[in-house]
N, CA, C and O atoms as a Tinker XYZ file with bonds, in Angstrom:
   472  protein
     1  N    129.065000   90.448000  128.921000    73     2
     2  CA   128.066000   91.320000  129.441000    64     1     3
     3  C    126.718000   90.622000  129.341000    63     2     4     5
     4  O    126.112000   90.538000  128.272000    81     3
     5  N    126.270000   90.126000  130.484000    73     3     6
     6  CA   125.067000   89.307000  130.519000    64     5     7
     7  C    124.091000   89.850000  131.538000    63     6     8     9
     8  O    124.445000   90.635000  132.418000    81     7
     9  N    122.857000   89.414000  131.395000    73     7    10
    10  CA   121.825000   89.744000  132.361000    64     9    11
    11  C    120.845000   88.580000  132.431000    63    10    12    13
    12  O    120.475000   88.009000  131.405000    81    11
    13  N    120.431000   88.233000  133.635000    73    11    14
    14  CA   119.495000   87.142000  133.858000    64    13    15
    15  C    118.260000   87.669000  134.578000    63    14    16    17
    16  O    118.367000   88.497000  135.483000    81    15
    17  N    117.100000   87.191000  134.176000    73    15    18
    18  CA   115.853000   87.447000  134.901000    64    17    19
    19  C    115.156000   86.100000  134.991000    63    18    20    21
    20  O    114.939000   85.434000  133.980000    81    19
    21  N    114.807000   85.704000  136.213000    73    19    22
    22  CA   114.211000   84.384000  136.396000    64    21    23
    23  C    112.776000   84.496000  136.889000    63    22    24    25
    24  O    112.399000   85.458000  137.557000    81    23
    25  N    111.989000   83.484000  136.541000    73    23    26
    26  CA   110.597000   83.342000  136.950000    64    25    27
    27  C    109.752000   84.560000  136.593000    63    26    28    29
    28  O    109.036000   85.099000  137.437000    81    27
    29  N    109.842000   84.984000  135.343000    73    27    30
    30  CA   109.016000   86.077000  134.836000    64    29    31
    31  C    107.626000   85.519000  134.565000    63    30    32    33
    32  O    107.500000   84.447000  133.973000    81    31
    33  N    106.576000   86.227000  134.987000    73    31    34
    34  CA   105.217000   85.718000  134.851000    64    33    35
    35  C    104.648000   85.931000  133.446000    63    34    36    37
    36  O    103.512000   86.378000  133.291000    81    35
    37  N    105.431000   85.614000  132.444000    73    35    38
    38  CA   105.004000   85.640000  131.046000    64    37    39
    39  C    105.423000   84.305000  130.449000    63    38    40    41
    40  O    106.525000   83.826000  130.714000    81    39
    41  N    104.565000   83.710000  129.656000    73    39    42
    42  CA   104.893000   82.399000  129.104000    64    41    43
    43  C    106.062000   82.502000  128.120000    63    42    44    45
    44  O    106.232000   83.528000  127.462000    81    43
    45  N    106.861000   81.443000  128.020000    73    43    46
    46  CA   108.020000   81.472000  127.123000    64    45    47
    47  C    107.641000   81.708000  125.663000    63    46    48    49
    48  O    108.394000   82.334000  124.917000    81    47
    49  N    106.503000   81.219000  125.264000    73    47    50
    50  CA   106.069000   81.395000  123.879000    64    49    51
    51  C    105.863000   82.876000  123.552000    63    50    52    53
    52  O    106.270000   83.344000  122.488000    81    51
    53  N    105.238000   83.600000  124.462000    73    51    54
    54  CA   105.009000   85.030000  124.247000    64    53    55
    55  C    106.320000   85.812000  124.282000    63    54    56    57
    56  O    106.486000   86.785000  123.547000    81    55
    57  N    107.248000   85.385000  125.135000    73    55    58
    58  CA   108.538000   86.068000  125.218000    64    57    59
    59  C    109.344000   85.851000  123.937000    63    58    60    61
    60  O    109.990000   86.776000  123.445000    81    59
    61  N    109.307000   84.631000  123.398000    73    59    62
    62  CA   110.095000   84.328000  122.203000    64    61    63
    63  C    109.596000   85.083000  120.977000    63    62    64    65
    64  O    110.385000   85.417000  120.094000    81    63
    65  N    108.298000   85.355000  120.914000    73    63    66
    66  CA   107.752000   86.113000  119.789000    64    65    67
    67  C    108.409000   87.480000  119.705000    63    66    68    69
    68  O    108.748000   87.949000  118.619000    81    67
    69  N    108.587000   88.115000  120.848000    73    67    70
    70  CA   109.183000   89.444000  120.878000    64    69    71
    71  C    110.709000   89.387000  120.796000    63    70    72    73
    72  O    111.331000   90.268000  120.204000    81    71
    73  N    111.309000   88.359000  121.383000    73    71    74
    74  CA   112.769000   88.304000  121.484000    64    73    75
    75  C    113.459000   87.908000  120.185000    63    74    76    77
    76  O    114.644000   88.193000  120.014000    81    75
    77  N    112.751000   87.262000  119.269000    73    75    78
    78  CA   113.417000   86.791000  118.046000    64    77    79
    79  C    113.875000   87.934000  117.153000    63    78    80    81
    80  O    114.771000   87.746000  116.329000    81    79
    81  N    113.280000   89.115000  117.297000    73    79    82
    82  CA   113.645000   90.252000  116.451000    64    81    83
    83  C    114.773000   91.093000  117.027000    63    82    84    85
    84  O    115.196000   92.058000  116.391000    81    83
    85  N    115.274000   90.758000  118.214000    73    83    86
    86  CA   116.259000   91.602000  118.876000    64    85    87
    87  C    117.699000   91.251000  118.529000    63    86    88    89
    88  O    118.572000   92.116000  118.601000    81    87
    89  N    117.966000   90.016000  118.160000    73    87    90
    90  CA   119.334000   89.527000  118.002000    64    89    91
    91  C    120.007000   90.180000  116.797000    63    90    92    93
    92  O    119.447000   90.242000  115.702000    81    91
    93  N    121.236000   90.670000  117.037000    73    91    94
    94  CA   122.035000   91.250000  115.975000    64    93    95
    95  C    121.861000   92.743000  115.780000    63    94    96    97
    96  O    122.536000   93.335000  114.938000    81    95
    97  N    120.974000   93.362000  116.534000    73    95    98
    98  CA   120.725000   94.797000  116.385000    64    97    99
    99  C    121.462000   95.579000  117.466000    63    98   100   101
   100  O    121.767000   95.024000  118.522000    81    99
   101  N    121.752000   96.849000  117.226000    73    99   102
   102  CA   122.374000   97.681000  118.262000    64   101   103
   103  C    121.437000   97.873000  119.455000    63   102   104   105
   104  O    120.220000   97.956000  119.294000    81   103
   105  N    122.018000   97.942000  120.645000    73   103   106
   106  CA   121.237000   98.027000  121.877000    64   105   107
   107  C    120.403000   99.303000  121.921000    63   106   108   109
   108  O    119.252000   99.277000  122.358000    81   107
   109  N    120.970000  100.407000  121.475000    73   107   110
   110  CA   120.252000  101.681000  121.515000    64   109   111
   111  C    119.016000  101.620000  120.623000    63   110   112   113
   112  O    117.954000  102.122000  120.990000    81   111
   113  N    119.156000  101.011000  119.462000    73   111   114
   114  CA   118.031000  100.870000  118.534000    64   113   115
   115  C    116.960000   99.940000  119.097000    63   114   116   117
   116  O    115.767000  100.205000  118.949000    81   115
   117  N    117.380000   98.856000  119.738000    73   115   118
   118  CA   116.440000   97.895000  120.314000    64   117   119
   119  C    115.646000   98.536000  121.449000    63   118   120   121
   120  O    114.432000   98.355000  121.539000    81   119
   121  N    116.328000   99.283000  122.313000    73   119   122
   122  CA   115.636000   99.911000  123.442000    64   121   123
   123  C    114.656000  100.980000  122.964000    63   122   124   125
   124  O    113.576000  101.132000  123.535000    81   123
   125  N    115.025000  101.712000  121.932000    73   123   126
   126  CA   114.114000  102.724000  121.394000    64   125   127
   127  C    112.885000  102.068000  120.767000    63   126   128   129
   128  O    111.774000  102.581000  120.896000    81   127
   129  N    113.080000  100.951000  120.098000    73   127   130
   130  CA   111.959000  100.261000  119.470000    64   129   131
   131  C    111.046000   99.569000  120.462000    63   130   132   133
   132  O    109.836000   99.498000  120.243000    81   131
   133  N    111.611000   99.053000  121.560000    73   131   134
   134  CA   110.799000   98.345000  122.554000    64   133   135
   135  C    109.854000   99.266000  123.311000    63   134   136   137
   136  O    108.841000   98.809000  123.840000    81   135
   137  N    110.165000  100.543000  123.373000    73   135   138
   138  CA   109.304000  101.470000  124.108000    64   137   139
   139  C    107.932000  101.618000  123.461000    63   138   140   141
   140  O    106.984000  102.048000  124.119000    81   139
   141  N    107.811000  101.267000  122.180000    73   139   142
   142  CA   106.549000  101.418000  121.469000    64   141   143
   143  C    105.827000  100.095000  121.231000    63   142   144   145
   144  O    104.812000  100.062000  120.534000    81   143
   145  N    106.332000   99.018000  121.794000    73   143   146
   146  CA   105.713000   97.704000  121.633000    64   145   147
   147  C    104.687000   97.508000  122.741000    63   146   148   149
   148  O    104.961000   97.787000  123.908000    81   147
   149  N    103.509000   97.029000  122.369000    73   147   150
   150  CA   102.446000   96.821000  123.348000    64   149   151
   151  C    102.226000   95.320000  123.547000    63   150   152   153
   152  O    101.253000   94.752000  123.051000    81   151
   153  N    103.138000   94.693000  124.276000    73   151   154
   154  CA   103.040000   93.267000  124.588000    64   153   155
   155  C    103.400000   93.052000  126.051000    63   154   156   157
   156  O    104.098000   93.863000  126.660000    81   155
   157  N    102.913000   91.947000  126.603000    73   155   158
   158  CA   103.167000   91.669000  128.020000    64   157   159
   159  C    104.624000   91.307000  128.277000    63   158   160   161
   160  O    105.083000   91.400000  129.416000    81   159
   161  N    105.358000   90.899000  127.257000    73   159   162
   162  CA   106.758000   90.506000  127.420000    64   161   163
   163  C    107.707000   91.698000  127.385000    63   162   164   165
   164  O    108.893000   91.540000  127.673000    81   163
   165  N    107.217000   92.881000  127.042000    73   163   166
   166  CA   108.092000   94.047000  126.893000    64   165   167
   167  C    108.765000   94.478000  128.192000    63   166   168   169
   168  O    109.982000   94.661000  128.179000    81   167
   169  N    108.060000   94.655000  129.320000    73   167   170
   170  CA   108.741000   95.149000  130.528000    64   169   171
   171  C    109.884000   94.264000  131.029000    63   170   172   173
   172  O    110.942000   94.802000  131.356000    81   171
   173  N    109.729000   92.927000  131.110000    73   171   174
   174  CA   110.880000   92.141000  131.571000    64   173   175
   175  C    112.053000   92.144000  130.598000    63   174   176   177
   176  O    113.206000   92.144000  131.029000    81   175
   177  N    111.786000   92.146000  129.304000    73   175   178
   178  CA   112.873000   92.177000  128.326000    64   177   179
   179  C    113.587000   93.516000  128.390000    63   178   180   181
   180  O    114.814000   93.570000  128.310000    81   179
   181  N    112.832000   94.594000  128.534000    73   179   182
   182  CA   113.427000   95.927000  128.611000    64   181   183
   183  C    114.260000   96.087000  129.876000    63   182   184   185
   184  O    115.339000   96.678000  129.835000    81   183
   185  N    113.771000   95.565000  131.003000    73   183   186
   186  CA   114.539000   95.676000  132.250000    64   185   187
   187  C    115.808000   94.826000  132.199000    63   186   188   189
   188  O    116.846000   95.241000  132.714000    81   187
   189  N    115.739000   93.645000  131.584000    73   187   190
   190  CA   116.936000   92.812000  131.445000    64   189   191
   191  C    117.947000   93.464000  130.510000    63   190   192   193
   192  O    119.154000   93.365000  130.730000    81   191
   193  N    117.460000   94.123000  129.478000    73   191   194
   194  CA   118.337000   94.825000  128.545000    64   193   195
   195  C    119.025000   96.004000  129.224000    63   194   196   197
   196  O    120.212000   96.245000  129.005000    81   195
   197  N    118.280000   96.736000  130.046000    73   195   198
   198  CA   118.868000   97.850000  130.793000    64   197   199
   199  C    119.906000   97.355000  131.794000    63   198   200   201
   200  O    120.939000   97.994000  131.994000    81   199
   201  N    119.628000   96.213000  132.424000    73   199   202
   202  CA   120.572000   95.635000  133.373000    64   201   203
   203  C    121.853000   95.182000  132.671000    63   202   204   205
   204  O    122.952000   95.407000  133.179000    81   203
   205  N    121.717000   94.549000  131.516000    73   203   206
   206  CA   122.899000   94.120000  130.758000    64   205   207
   207  C    123.703000   95.320000  130.279000    63   206   208   209
   208  O    124.932000   95.272000  130.249000    81   207
   209  N    123.022000   96.389000  129.909000    73   207   210
   210  CA   123.698000   97.612000  129.477000    64   209   211
   211  C    124.452000   98.250000  130.635000    63   210   212   213
   212  O    125.568000   98.738000  130.458000    81   211
   213  N    123.845000   98.248000  131.823000    73   211   214
   214  CA   124.519000   98.782000  133.008000    64   213   215
   215  C    125.720000   97.923000  133.384000    63   214   216   217
   216  O    126.757000   98.452000  133.784000    81   215
   217  N    125.590000   96.600000  133.260000    73   215   218
   218  CA   126.722000   95.711000  133.529000    64   217   219
   219  C    127.871000   95.983000  132.563000    63   218   220   221
   220  O    129.037000   95.956000  132.955000    81   219
   221  N    127.542000   96.241000  131.311000    73   219   222
   222  CA   128.577000   96.489000  130.308000    64   221   223
   223  C    129.296000   97.803000  130.568000    63   222   224   225
   224  O    130.518000   97.873000  130.439000    81   223
   225  N    128.558000   98.843000  130.930000    73   223   226
   226  CA   129.193000  100.147000  131.130000    64   225   227
   227  C    129.966000  100.208000  132.439000    63   226   228   229
   228  O    131.014000  100.851000  132.504000    81   227
   229  N    129.469000   99.550000  133.485000    73   227   230
   230  CA   130.141000   99.603000  134.788000    64   229   231
   231  C    131.279000   98.598000  134.902000    63   230   232   233
   232  O    132.370000   98.947000  135.351000    81   231
   233  N    131.039000   97.371000  134.507000    73   231   234
   234  CA   132.041000   96.321000  134.681000    64   233   235
   235  C    132.988000   96.216000  133.490000    63   234   236   237
   236  O    134.188000   96.005000  133.667000    81   235
   237  N    132.458000   96.361000  132.287000    73   235   238
   238  CA   133.277000   96.188000  131.096000    64   237   239
   239  C    133.868000   97.468000  130.559000    63   238   240   241
   240  O    134.740000   97.432000  129.690000    81   239
   241  N    133.404000   98.610000  131.066000    73   239   242
   242  CA   133.879000   99.931000  130.606000    64   241   243
   243  C    133.739000  100.066000  129.088000    63   242   244   245
   244  O    134.685000  100.439000  128.395000    81   243
   245  N    132.556000   99.760000  128.595000    73   243   246
   246  CA   132.273000   99.790000  127.168000    64   245   247
   247  C    131.221000  100.862000  126.907000    63   246   248   249
   248  O    130.311000  101.045000  127.715000    81   247
   249  N    131.337000  101.566000  125.796000    73   247   250
   250  CA   130.349000  102.565000  125.425000    64   249   251
   251  C    129.061000  101.924000  124.933000    63   250   252   253
   252  O    129.079000  100.823000  124.383000    81   251
   253  N    127.948000  102.610000  125.131000    73   251   254
   254  CA   126.658000  102.041000  124.750000    64   253   255
   255  C    126.457000  101.996000  123.240000    63   254   256   257
   256  O    125.674000  101.185000  122.747000    81   255
   257  N    127.152000  102.854000  122.499000    73   255   258
   258  CA   126.955000  102.907000  121.051000    64   257   259
   259  C    127.581000  101.720000  120.333000    63   258   260   261
   260  O    127.184000  101.395000  119.214000    81   259
   261  N    128.553000  101.069000  120.963000    73   259   262
   262  CA   129.265000   99.975000  120.303000    64   261   263
   263  C    128.706000   98.600000  120.634000    63   262   264   265
   264  O    129.261000   97.596000  120.187000    81   263
   265  N    127.629000   98.524000  121.399000    73   263   266
   266  CA   127.099000   97.232000  121.822000    64   265   267
   267  C    125.970000   96.759000  120.913000    63   266   268   269
   268  O    125.135000   97.546000  120.466000    81   267
   269  N    125.967000   95.451000  120.652000    73   267   270
   270  CA   124.862000   94.826000  119.939000    64   269   271
   271  C    124.341000   93.664000  120.784000    63   270   272   273
   272  O    125.038000   93.168000  121.669000    81   271
   273  N    123.124000   93.241000  120.506000    73   271   274
   274  CA   122.534000   92.099000  121.204000    64   273   275
   275  C    123.049000   90.839000  120.523000    63   274   276   277
   276  O    122.703000   90.555000  119.376000    81   275
   277  N    123.872000   90.091000  121.234000    73   275   278
   278  CA   124.458000   88.880000  120.657000    64   277   279
   279  C    123.488000   87.709000  120.724000    63   278   280   281
   280  O    123.352000   86.955000  119.761000    81   279
   281  N    122.813000   87.557000  121.864000    73   279   282
   282  CA   121.976000   86.387000  122.053000    64   281   283
   283  C    120.877000   86.688000  123.062000    63   282   284   285
   284  O    121.101000   87.401000  124.039000    81   283
   285  N    119.697000   86.147000  122.824000    73   283   286
   286  CA   118.584000   86.210000  123.771000    64   285   287
   287  C    118.090000   84.783000  123.943000    63   286   288   289
   288  O    117.614000   84.162000  122.992000    81   287
   289  N    118.205000   84.266000  125.167000    73   287   290
   290  CA   117.804000   82.889000  125.447000    64   289   291
   291  C    116.618000   82.929000  126.400000    63   290   292   293
   292  O    116.679000   83.550000  127.461000    81   291
   293  N    115.543000   82.261000  126.010000    73   291   294
   294  CA   114.355000   82.202000  126.854000    64   293   295
   295  C    114.036000   80.739000  127.100000    63   294   296   297
   296  O    113.731000   79.987000  126.175000    81   295
   297  N    114.113000   80.351000  128.361000    73   295   298
   298  CA   113.818000   78.984000  128.759000    64   297   299
   299  C    112.567000   78.966000  129.620000    63   298   300   301
   300  O    112.114000   79.995000  130.122000    81   299
   301  N    112.029000   77.779000  129.773000    73   299   302
   302  CA   110.829000   77.626000  130.577000    64   301   303
   303  C    111.194000   77.617000  132.053000    63   302   304   305
   304  O    112.117000   76.916000  132.466000    81   303
   305  N    110.473000   78.391000  132.840000    73   303   306
   306  CA   110.675000   78.428000  134.280000    64   305   307
   307  C    109.723000   77.464000  134.964000    63   306   308   309
   308  O    109.238000   76.506000  134.362000    81   307
   309  N    109.465000   77.738000  136.238000    73   307   310
   310  CA   108.555000   76.860000  136.965000    64   309   311
   311  C    107.116000   77.104000  136.520000    63   310   312   313
   312  O    106.784000   78.166000  135.994000    81   311
   313  N    106.275000   76.106000  136.741000    73   311   314
   314  CA   104.865000   76.212000  136.378000    64   313   315
   315  C    104.040000   76.260000  137.652000    63   314   316   317
   316  O    104.271000   75.492000  138.586000    81   315
   317  N    103.083000   77.163000  137.679000    73   315   318
   318  CA   102.167000   77.230000  138.812000    64   317   319
   319  C    100.854000   76.596000  138.381000    63   318   320   321
   320  O    100.249000   77.009000  137.391000    81   319
   321  N    100.421000   75.598000  139.122000    73   319   322
   322  CA    99.207000   74.884000  138.754000    64   321   323
   323  C     98.140000   75.097000  139.815000    63   322   324   325
   324  O     98.426000   75.137000  141.012000    81   323
   325  N     96.901000   75.234000  139.348000    73   323   326
   326  CA    95.775000   75.302000  140.268000    64   325   327
   327  C     94.580000   74.665000  139.587000    63   326   328   329
   328  O     94.555000   74.491000  138.369000    81   327
   329  N     93.601000   74.325000  140.389000    73   327   330
   330  CA    92.420000   73.672000  139.848000    64   329   331
   331  C     91.510000   74.706000  139.206000    63   330   332   333
   332  O     91.303000   75.790000  139.752000    81   331
   333  N     90.974000   74.367000  138.058000    73   331   334
   334  CA    89.997000   75.234000  137.404000    64   333   335
   335  C     88.629000   74.846000  137.932000    63   334   336   337
   336  O     88.143000   73.744000  137.676000    81   335
   337  N     88.016000   75.748000  138.665000    73   335   338
   338  CA    86.746000   75.417000  139.304000    64   337   339
   339  C     85.611000   75.377000  138.296000    63   338   340   341
   340  O     85.523000   76.201000  137.387000    81   339
   341  N     84.767000   74.414000  138.484000    73   339   342
   342  CA    83.556000   74.318000  137.685000    64   341   343
   343  C     82.367000   74.717000  138.536000    63   342   344   345
   344  O     82.530000   75.407000  139.542000    81   343
   345  N     81.217000   74.309000  138.162000    73   343   346
   346  CA    80.025000   74.651000  138.938000    64   345   347
   347  C     80.028000   73.892000  140.256000    63   346   348   349
   348  O     80.604000   72.809000  140.358000    81   347
   349  N     79.397000   74.453000  141.241000    73   347   350
   350  CA    79.286000   73.870000  142.581000    64   349   351
   351  C     80.653000   73.557000  143.182000    63   350   352   353
   352  O     80.800000   72.598000  143.940000    81   351
   353  N     81.637000   74.357000  142.844000    73   351   354
   354  CA    82.999000   74.257000  143.387000    64   353   355
   355  C     83.657000   72.924000  143.077000    63   354   356   357
   356  O     84.552000   72.493000  143.803000    81   355
   357  N     83.227000   72.267000  142.012000    73   355   358
   358  CA    83.888000   71.041000  141.592000    64   357   359
   359  C     85.042000   71.388000  140.657000    63   358   360   361
   360  O     85.008000   72.395000  139.950000    81   359
   361  N     86.023000   70.566000  140.670000    73   359   362
   362  CA    87.169000   70.811000  139.787000    64   361   363
   363  C     87.091000   69.858000  138.602000    63   362   364   365
   364  O     87.975000   69.026000  138.397000    81   363
   365  N     86.032000   69.992000  137.836000    73   363   366
   366  CA    85.836000   69.062000  136.733000    64   365   367
   367  C     86.414000   69.564000  135.419000    63   366   368   369
   368  O     86.250000   68.912000  134.388000    81   367
   369  N     87.078000   70.693000  135.435000    73   367   370
   370  CA    87.648000   71.228000  134.200000    64   369   371
   371  C     89.145000   70.972000  134.085000    63   370   372   373
   372  O     89.759000   71.416000  133.115000    81   371
   373  N     89.741000   70.291000  135.014000    73   371   374
   374  CA    91.175000   70.039000  134.949000    64   373   375
   375  C     91.958000   71.088000  135.713000    63   374   376   377
   376  O     91.476000   71.635000  136.704000    81   375
   377  N     93.164000   71.366000  135.249000    73   375   378
   378  CA    94.022000   72.321000  135.939000    64   377   379
   379  C     94.374000   73.483000  135.020000    63   378   380   381
   380  O     94.400000   73.352000  133.796000    81   379
   381  N     94.642000   74.622000  135.649000    73   379   382
   382  CA    95.127000   75.803000  134.942000    64   381   383
   383  C     96.621000   75.885000  135.210000    63   382   384   385
   384  O     97.047000   75.843000  136.364000    81   383
   385  N     97.419000   76.000000  134.156000    73   383   386
   386  CA    98.867000   76.055000  134.294000    64   385   387
   387  C     99.332000   77.461000  133.947000    63   386   388   389
   388  O     99.136000   77.927000  132.825000    81   387
   389  N     99.946000   78.134000  134.908000    73   387   390
   390  CA   100.529000   79.455000  134.684000    64   389   391
   391  C    102.023000   79.250000  134.455000    63   390   392   393
   392  O    102.742000   78.836000  135.365000    81   391
   393  N    102.482000   79.534000  133.258000    73   391   394
   394  CA   103.874000   79.287000  132.898000    64   393   395
   395  C    104.729000   80.520000  133.169000    63   394   396   397
   396  O    104.264000   81.653000  133.044000    81   395
   397  N    105.975000   80.285000  133.540000    73   395   398
   398  CA   106.927000   81.368000  133.755000    64   397   399
   399  C    108.141000   81.148000  132.850000    63   398   400   401
   400  O    108.306000   80.085000  132.251000    81   399
   401  N    108.979000   82.173000  132.768000    73   399   402
   402  CA   110.124000   82.129000  131.862000    64   401   403
   403  C    111.399000   82.520000  132.581000    63   402   404   405
   404  O    111.374000   83.280000  133.549000    81   403
   405  N    112.511000   81.996000  132.099000    73   403   406
   406  CA   113.840000   82.461000  132.478000    64   405   407
   407  C    114.419000   83.159000  131.254000    63   406   408   409
   408  O    114.370000   82.627000  130.145000    81   407
   409  N    114.965000   84.353000  131.463000    73   407   410
   410  CA   115.442000   85.187000  130.365000    64   409   411
   411  C    116.922000   85.478000  130.551000    63   410   412   413
   412  O    117.351000   85.865000  131.638000    81   411
   413  N    117.703000   85.293000  129.489000    73   411   414
   414  CA   119.132000   85.608000  129.505000    64   413   415
   415  C    119.452000   86.435000  128.270000    63   414   416   417
   416  O    119.156000   86.032000  127.146000    81   415
   417  N    120.064000   87.603000  128.491000    73   415   418
   418  CA   120.459000   88.482000  127.394000    64   417   419
   419  C    121.970000   88.640000  127.421000    63   418   420   421
   420  O    122.549000   88.927000  128.469000    81   419
   421  N    122.610000   88.453000  126.274000    73   419   422
   422  CA   124.058000   88.588000  126.145000    64   421   423
   423  C    124.347000   89.712000  125.154000    63   422   424   425
   424  O    123.835000   89.717000  124.035000    81   423
   425  N    125.180000   90.668000  125.584000    73   423   426
   426  CA   125.590000   91.781000  124.728000    64   425   427
   427  C    127.041000   91.595000  124.311000    63   426   428   429
   428  O    127.811000   90.912000  124.986000    81   427
   429  N    127.406000   92.213000  123.186000    73   427   430
   430  CA   128.761000   92.090000  122.663000    64   429   431
   431  C    129.110000   93.386000  121.931000    63   430   432   433
   432  O    128.239000   94.077000  121.401000    81   431
   433  N    130.405000   93.694000  121.918000    73   431   434
   434  CA   130.851000   94.868000  121.168000    64   433   435
   435  C    130.809000   94.583000  119.673000    63   434   436   437
   436  O    131.002000   93.446000  119.243000    81   435
   437  N    130.557000   95.619000  118.888000    73   435   438
   438  CA   130.574000   95.479000  117.431000    64   437   439
   439  C    131.986000   95.177000  116.961000    63   438   440   441
   440  O    132.941000   95.823000  117.393000    81   439
   441  N    132.118000   94.202000  116.083000    73   439   442
   442  CA   133.412000   93.916000  115.494000    64   441   443
   443  C    134.360000   93.119000  116.361000    63   442   444   445
   444  O    135.489000   92.869000  115.940000    81   443
   445  N    133.958000   92.708000  117.551000    73   443   446
   446  CA   134.826000   91.924000  118.426000    64   445   447
   447  C    134.392000   90.476000  118.346000    63   446   448   449
   448  O    133.235000   90.152000  118.614000    81   447
   449  N    135.324000   89.597000  117.975000    73   447   450
   450  CA   135.019000   88.176000  117.941000    64   449   451
   451  C    135.784000   87.493000  119.062000    63   450   452   453
   452  O    136.897000   87.891000  119.405000    81   451
   453  N    135.180000   86.475000  119.621000    73   451   454
   454  CA   135.784000   85.774000  120.748000    64   453   455
   455  C    136.456000   84.486000  120.294000    63   454   456   457
   456  O    136.056000   83.400000  120.712000    81   455
   457  N    137.465000   84.593000  119.449000    73   455   458
   458  CA   138.251000   83.439000  119.060000    64   457   459
   459  C    137.637000   82.569000  117.989000    63   458   460   461
   460  O    138.073000   81.431000  117.815000    81   459
   461  N    136.656000   83.045000  117.271000    73   459   462
   462  CA   136.097000   82.234000  116.198000    64   461   463
   463  C    136.955000   82.375000  114.951000    63   462   464   465
   464  O    137.639000   83.382000  114.771000    81   463
   465  N    136.917000   81.369000  114.095000    73   463   466
   466  CA   137.770000   81.377000  112.912000    64   465   467
   467  C    137.221000   82.256000  111.800000    63   466   468   469
   468  O    137.995000   82.803000  111.015000    81   467
   469  N    135.928000   82.403000  111.717000    73   467   470
   470  CA   135.338000   83.183000  110.619000    64   469   471
   471  C    135.199000   84.619000  110.975000    63   470   472
   472  O    134.721000   85.413000  110.164000    81   471
């Protein structure tokens, strides 16, 4: 049960700050807690979590109470670059880089292991 969101207009660093606390917790608890977080990374993470939950209930026929967040992977997406204008329309300040993120959320049932020995 996975969900992907690509080219989110939030930098990977900001996304990872919020995503590091999600792994290993029940999905219902994570979604309830995210509603009160005031960060720019909250809406894309919440929408990806809702999408993964919908994939699990529709495709996997799994109840929402038994799901936990197994993994949250945030990679760097494409970068948008533009010139930072200085006085008299000169570009003497270098470039401004707008970073984007790719987000992958993996859900798993509680107590189900996928062939691991431990």
